[in-house]
N, CA, C and O atoms as a CHARMM CRD file, in Angstrom:
* protein
*
  180
    1    1 MET  N     -1.95700  -7.70000  11.32800 PROA 1      0.00000
    2    1 MET  CA    -2.05500  -7.19900   9.95200 PROA 1      0.00000
    3    1 MET  C     -2.22900  -5.69100   9.92600 PROA 1      0.00000
    4    1 MET  O     -2.84200  -5.14800  10.84500 PROA 1      0.00000
    5    2 SER  N     -1.77100  -5.05200   9.01600 PROA 2      0.00000
    6    2 SER  CA    -1.81200  -3.53100   8.92900 PROA 2      0.00000
    7    2 SER  C     -2.55200  -3.13600   7.64800 PROA 2      0.00000
    8    2 SER  O     -2.77000  -3.94200   6.74300 PROA 2      0.00000
    9    3 VAL  N     -2.93300  -1.82900   7.61900 PROA 3      0.00000
   10    3 VAL  CA    -3.45600  -1.21000   6.49300 PROA 3      0.00000
   11    3 VAL  C     -2.58300  -0.08100   6.14800 PROA 3      0.00000
   12    3 VAL  O     -2.22300   0.72700   7.00400 PROA 3      0.00000
   13    4 TRP  N     -2.23300  -0.00500   4.90900 PROA 4      0.00000
   14    4 TRP  CA    -1.36900   1.10900   4.33800 PROA 4      0.00000
   15    4 TRP  C     -2.07600   2.00500   3.49000 PROA 4      0.00000
   16    4 TRP  O     -2.83500   1.56100   2.62900 PROA 4      0.00000
   17    5 LYS  N     -1.89500   3.26100   3.65800 PROA 5      0.00000
   18    5 LYS  CA    -2.66900   4.28000   2.90300 PROA 5      0.00000
   19    5 LYS  C     -1.78500   5.08300   1.92000 PROA 5      0.00000
   20    5 LYS  O     -0.68900   5.52600   2.26500 PROA 5      0.00000
   21    6 CYS  N     -2.29400   5.25400   0.69600 PROA 6      0.00000
   22    6 CYS  CA    -1.61900   6.06100  -0.30300 PROA 6      0.00000
   23    6 CYS  C     -1.81200   7.50000   0.04900 PROA 6      0.00000
   24    6 CYS  O     -2.94900   7.95500   0.16900 PROA 6      0.00000
   25    7 THR  N     -0.71200   8.25600   0.22300 PROA 7      0.00000
   26    7 THR  CA    -0.83900   9.70600   0.63900 PROA 7      0.00000
   27    7 THR  C     -1.26100  10.56400  -0.58100 PROA 7      0.00000
   28    7 THR  O     -1.62900  11.72600  -0.41100 PROA 7      0.00000
   29    8 ILE  N     -1.21000  10.02100  -1.75900 PROA 8      0.00000
   30    8 ILE  CA    -1.57500  10.73900  -2.91300 PROA 8      0.00000
   31    8 ILE  C     -3.08700  10.64100  -3.20500 PROA 8      0.00000
   32    8 ILE  O     -3.73100  11.67600  -3.37600 PROA 8      0.00000
   33    9 CYS  N     -3.63200   9.51300  -3.26200 PROA 9      0.00000
   34    9 CYS  CA    -5.07900   9.27100  -3.63900 PROA 9      0.00000
   35    9 CYS  C     -5.99100   8.71200  -2.53400 PROA 9      0.00000
   36    9 CYS  O     -7.21600   8.75600  -2.64700 PROA 9      0.00000
   37   10 GLY  N     -5.35500   8.17400  -1.43800 PROA 10     0.00000
   38   10 GLY  CA    -6.14400   7.70300  -0.30700 PROA 10     0.00000
   39   10 GLY  C     -6.51300   6.14100  -0.47800 PROA 10     0.00000
   40   10 GLY  O     -7.27400   5.59800   0.32200 PROA 10     0.00000
   41   11 TYR  N     -5.98000   5.50200  -1.47600 PROA 11     0.00000
   42   11 TYR  CA    -6.17900   4.15200  -1.71800 PROA 11     0.00000
   43   11 TYR  C     -5.62600   3.29900  -0.45500 PROA 11     0.00000
   44   11 TYR  O     -4.50900   3.54000   0.00400 PROA 11     0.00000
   45   12 GLU  N     -6.40500   2.35800   0.04700 PROA 12     0.00000
   46   12 GLU  CA    -5.85800   1.56300   1.18000 PROA 12     0.00000
   47   12 GLU  C     -5.48500   0.14100   0.88700 PROA 12     0.00000
   48   12 GLU  O     -6.33400  -0.63700   0.45400 PROA 12     0.00000
   49   13 TYR  N     -4.24600  -0.22900   1.10800 PROA 13     0.00000
   50   13 TYR  CA    -3.83100  -1.58700   0.98800 PROA 13     0.00000
   51   13 TYR  C     -4.00800  -2.30900   2.29100 PROA 13     0.00000
   52   13 TYR  O     -3.33000  -2.01300   3.27500 PROA 13     0.00000
   53   14 ASP  N     -4.94700  -3.28800   2.30300 PROA 14     0.00000
   54   14 ASP  CA    -5.24900  -4.02100   3.57100 PROA 14     0.00000
   55   14 ASP  C     -4.53300  -5.42300   3.47900 PROA 14     0.00000
   56   14 ASP  O     -4.89300  -6.28100   2.67400 PROA 14     0.00000
   57   15 GLU  N     -3.51800  -5.58400   4.34200 PROA 15     0.00000
   58   15 GLU  CA    -2.65000  -6.80400   4.22300 PROA 15     0.00000
   59   15 GLU  C     -3.62200  -8.10800   4.44800 PROA 15     0.00000
   60   15 GLU  O     -3.42000  -9.15200   3.82700 PROA 15     0.00000
   61   16 GLU  N     -4.55000  -7.97900   5.26300 PROA 16     0.00000
   62   16 GLU  CA    -5.43500  -9.16800   5.58300 PROA 16     0.00000
   63   16 GLU  C     -6.28600  -9.46400   4.29000 PROA 16     0.00000
   64   16 GLU  O     -6.38000 -10.62300   3.88700 PROA 16     0.00000
   65   17 LYS  N     -6.84200  -8.52800   3.70600 PROA 17     0.00000
   66   17 LYS  CA    -7.64500  -8.78100   2.50600 PROA 17     0.00000
   67   17 LYS  C     -6.76200  -9.30600   1.33900 PROA 17     0.00000
   68   17 LYS  O     -7.12000 -10.23600   0.61600 PROA 17     0.00000
   69   18 GLU  N     -5.62500  -8.66700   1.21200 PROA 18     0.00000
   70   18 GLU  CA    -4.71300  -8.96500   0.01200 PROA 18     0.00000
   71   18 GLU  C     -3.97200 -10.27100   0.24800 PROA 18     0.00000
   72   18 GLU  O     -3.53000 -10.89100  -0.72000 PROA 18     0.00000
   73   19 GLY  N     -3.81100 -10.73300   1.53000 PROA 19     0.00000
   74   19 GLY  CA    -3.15800 -11.93700   1.77500 PROA 19     0.00000
   75   19 GLY  C     -1.58900 -11.85500   1.63700 PROA 19     0.00000
   76   19 GLY  O     -0.87400 -12.83900   1.45200 PROA 19     0.00000
   77   20 LYS  N     -1.17200 -10.63400   1.74400 PROA 20     0.00000
   78   20 LYS  CA     0.36600 -10.47600   1.62700 PROA 20     0.00000
   79   20 LYS  C      0.74400  -9.13700   2.38500 PROA 20     0.00000
   80   20 LYS  O      0.08500  -8.10500   2.26300 PROA 20     0.00000
   81   21 LYS  N      1.79700  -9.24900   3.12700 PROA 21     0.00000
   82   21 LYS  CA     2.23500  -8.15200   3.89600 PROA 21     0.00000
   83   21 LYS  C      2.77800  -7.06200   2.96200 PROA 21     0.00000
   84   21 LYS  O      3.36000  -7.41200   1.93600 PROA 21     0.00000
   85   22 PHE  N      2.61500  -5.70200   3.27000 PROA 22     0.00000
   86   22 PHE  CA     3.06700  -4.67400   2.42300 PROA 22     0.00000
   87   22 PHE  C      4.48400  -4.74600   2.27100 PROA 22     0.00000
   88   22 PHE  O      4.97700  -4.48100   1.17500 PROA 22     0.00000
   89   23 SER  N      5.25800  -5.10100   3.32300 PROA 23     0.00000
   90   23 SER  CA     6.78000  -5.17700   3.16100 PROA 23     0.00000
   91   23 SER  C      7.18900  -6.22400   2.23300 PROA 23     0.00000
   92   23 SER  O      8.32400  -6.20100   1.75700 PROA 23     0.00000
   93   24 GLU  N      6.32300  -7.17400   1.92600 PROA 24     0.00000
   94   24 GLU  CA     6.76700  -8.30500   1.00500 PROA 24     0.00000
   95   24 GLU  C      6.46800  -7.91400  -0.43200 PROA 24     0.00000
   96   24 GLU  O      6.83700  -8.66900  -1.33100 PROA 24     0.00000
   97   25 LEU  N      5.82500  -6.79000  -0.70800 PROA 25     0.00000
   98   25 LEU  CA     5.57900  -6.39100  -2.05400 PROA 25     0.00000
   99   25 LEU  C      6.92000  -5.89000  -2.67100 PROA 25     0.00000
  100   25 LEU  O      7.72400  -5.28100  -1.96500 PROA 25     0.00000
  101   26 PRO  N      7.16500  -6.14900  -4.00500 PROA 26     0.00000
  102   26 PRO  CA     8.43000  -5.65600  -4.53100 PROA 26     0.00000
  103   26 PRO  C      8.48100  -4.12200  -4.64400 PROA 26     0.00000
  104   26 PRO  O      7.45000  -3.46600  -4.78900 PROA 26     0.00000
  105   27 ASP  N      9.70200  -3.56400  -4.57400 PROA 27     0.00000
  106   27 ASP  CA     9.88300  -2.11400  -4.67200 PROA 27     0.00000
  107   27 ASP  C      9.30700  -1.50200  -5.91700 PROA 27     0.00000
  108   27 ASP  O      9.10900  -0.28900  -5.99000 PROA 27     0.00000
  109   28 THR  N      9.02300  -2.37900  -6.95000 PROA 28     0.00000
  110   28 THR  CA     8.52000  -1.80100  -8.17900 PROA 28     0.00000
  111   28 THR  C      6.98400  -1.76400  -8.15800 PROA 28     0.00000
  112   28 THR  O      6.38300  -1.34800  -9.14800 PROA 28     0.00000
  113   29 TRP  N      6.31600  -2.19300  -7.04300 PROA 29     0.00000
  114   29 TRP  CA     4.90100  -2.20200  -6.94700 PROA 29     0.00000
  115   29 TRP  C      4.47800  -0.69600  -6.84100 PROA 29     0.00000
  116   29 TRP  O      5.06400   0.14600  -6.16100 PROA 29     0.00000
  117   30 THR  N      3.36200  -0.48700  -7.62400 PROA 30     0.00000
  118   30 THR  CA     2.73200   0.88100  -7.45700 PROA 30     0.00000
  119   30 THR  C      1.22700   0.84300  -7.06800 PROA 30     0.00000
  120   30 THR  O      0.55800  -0.18700  -7.15300 PROA 30     0.00000
  121   31 CYS  N      0.76100   1.99000  -6.65300 PROA 31     0.00000
  122   31 CYS  CA    -0.69400   2.05700  -6.20800 PROA 31     0.00000
  123   31 CYS  C     -1.48400   1.71100  -7.49200 PROA 31     0.00000
  124   31 CYS  O     -1.22400   2.26800  -8.55800 PROA 31     0.00000
  125   32 PRO  N     -2.50300   0.73200  -7.35800 PROA 32     0.00000
  126   32 PRO  CA    -3.36100   0.49100  -8.45500 PROA 32     0.00000
  127   32 PRO  C     -4.32300   1.52000  -8.83100 PROA 32     0.00000
  128   32 PRO  O     -4.93100   1.43300  -9.89800 PROA 32     0.00000
  129   33 MET  N     -4.50500   2.51400  -8.00200 PROA 33     0.00000
  130   33 MET  CA    -5.40900   3.64800  -8.31200 PROA 33     0.00000
  131   33 MET  C     -4.74300   4.77200  -9.02800 PROA 33     0.00000
  132   33 MET  O     -5.27200   5.23800 -10.03700 PROA 33     0.00000
  133   34 CYS  N     -3.51600   5.28000  -8.53000 PROA 34     0.00000
  134   34 CYS  CA    -2.95900   6.42000  -9.07800 PROA 34     0.00000
  135   34 CYS  C     -1.54100   6.23700  -9.59300 PROA 34     0.00000
  136   34 CYS  O     -0.96100   7.14900 -10.18100 PROA 34     0.00000
  137   35 GLY  N     -0.98900   5.05000  -9.36600 PROA 35     0.00000
  138   35 GLY  CA     0.35100   4.68600  -9.87700 PROA 35     0.00000
  139   35 GLY  C      1.47500   5.25000  -8.98500 PROA 35     0.00000
  140   35 GLY  O      2.62300   5.30100  -9.42600 PROA 35     0.00000
  141   36 ALA  N      1.16100   5.69500  -7.68300 PROA 36     0.00000
  142   36 ALA  CA     2.18600   6.22800  -6.89700 PROA 36     0.00000
  143   36 ALA  C      3.13500   5.09000  -6.47900 PROA 36     0.00000
  144   36 ALA  O      2.74700   3.92300  -6.43300 PROA 36     0.00000
  145   37 LYS  N      4.39000   5.46600  -6.17500 PROA 37     0.00000
  146   37 LYS  CA     5.38600   4.48300  -5.71300 PROA 37     0.00000
  147   37 LYS  C      4.96700   4.02700  -4.26200 PROA 37     0.00000
  148   37 LYS  O      4.16900   4.62600  -3.54100 PROA 37     0.00000
  149   38 LYS  N      5.61300   2.91300  -3.97100 PROA 38     0.00000
  150   38 LYS  CA     5.45500   2.29200  -2.69800 PROA 38     0.00000
  151   38 LYS  C      5.77700   3.24400  -1.46000 PROA 38     0.00000
  152   38 LYS  O      5.18500   3.17800  -0.38300 PROA 38     0.00000
  153   39 SER  N      6.79100   4.13100  -1.76600 PROA 39     0.00000
  154   39 SER  CA     7.23600   5.06900  -0.71400 PROA 39     0.00000
  155   39 SER  C      6.17100   6.14900  -0.39800 PROA 39     0.00000
  156   39 SER  O      6.33900   6.94800   0.52300 PROA 39     0.00000
  157   40 ALA  N      5.10100   6.15100  -1.16700 PROA 40     0.00000
  158   40 ALA  CA     4.11900   7.23600  -0.96800 PROA 40     0.00000
  159   40 ALA  C      3.01600   6.71900   0.01400 PROA 40     0.00000
  160   40 ALA  O      2.03900   7.42600   0.26000 PROA 40     0.00000
  161   41 PHE  N      3.18000   5.46600   0.58000 PROA 41     0.00000
  162   41 PHE  CA     2.24200   4.78200   1.40900 PROA 41     0.00000
  163   41 PHE  C      2.71200   5.05400   2.88800 PROA 41     0.00000
  164   41 PHE  O      3.89800   5.11600   3.21000 PROA 41     0.00000
  165   42 VAL  N      1.63200   5.21300   3.76600 PROA 42     0.00000
  166   42 VAL  CA     2.05700   5.30000   5.15300 PROA 42     0.00000
  167   42 VAL  C      1.12600   4.28400   5.93100 PROA 42     0.00000
  168   42 VAL  O     -0.01800   4.07500   5.52800 PROA 42     0.00000
  169   43 GLU  N      1.62600   3.66800   7.03100 PROA 43     0.00000
  170   43 GLU  CA     0.79300   2.79600   7.82300 PROA 43     0.00000
  171   43 GLU  C     -0.29300   3.51500   8.58000 PROA 43     0.00000
  172   43 GLU  O     -0.07500   4.51300   9.26600 PROA 43     0.00000
  173   44 LYS  N     -1.52200   2.93400   8.41400 PROA 44     0.00000
  174   44 LYS  CA    -2.60700   3.60300   9.10500 PROA 44     0.00000
  175   44 LYS  C     -2.60500   3.06200  10.57300 PROA 44     0.00000
  176   44 LYS  O     -2.49800   1.86000  10.81900 PROA 44     0.00000
  177   45 LYS  N     -2.72500   3.98400  11.48600 PROA 45     0.00000
  178   45 LYS  CA    -2.72100   3.59400  12.94600 PROA 45     0.00000
  179   45 LYS  C     -4.07900   3.26800  13.40100 PROA 45     0.00000
  180   45 LYS  O     -4.27400   2.92600  14.56800 PROA 45     0.00000
């Protein structure tokens, strides 16, 4: 499981906590904190 970070506000999407892989989210999904598009997220290493 991975963690994805919003490059705009720093919000972290944790696949394990959310119970869903980031890649399975619809393209219309946006950051719950700032509304950034899914493309603004990067995988945290």
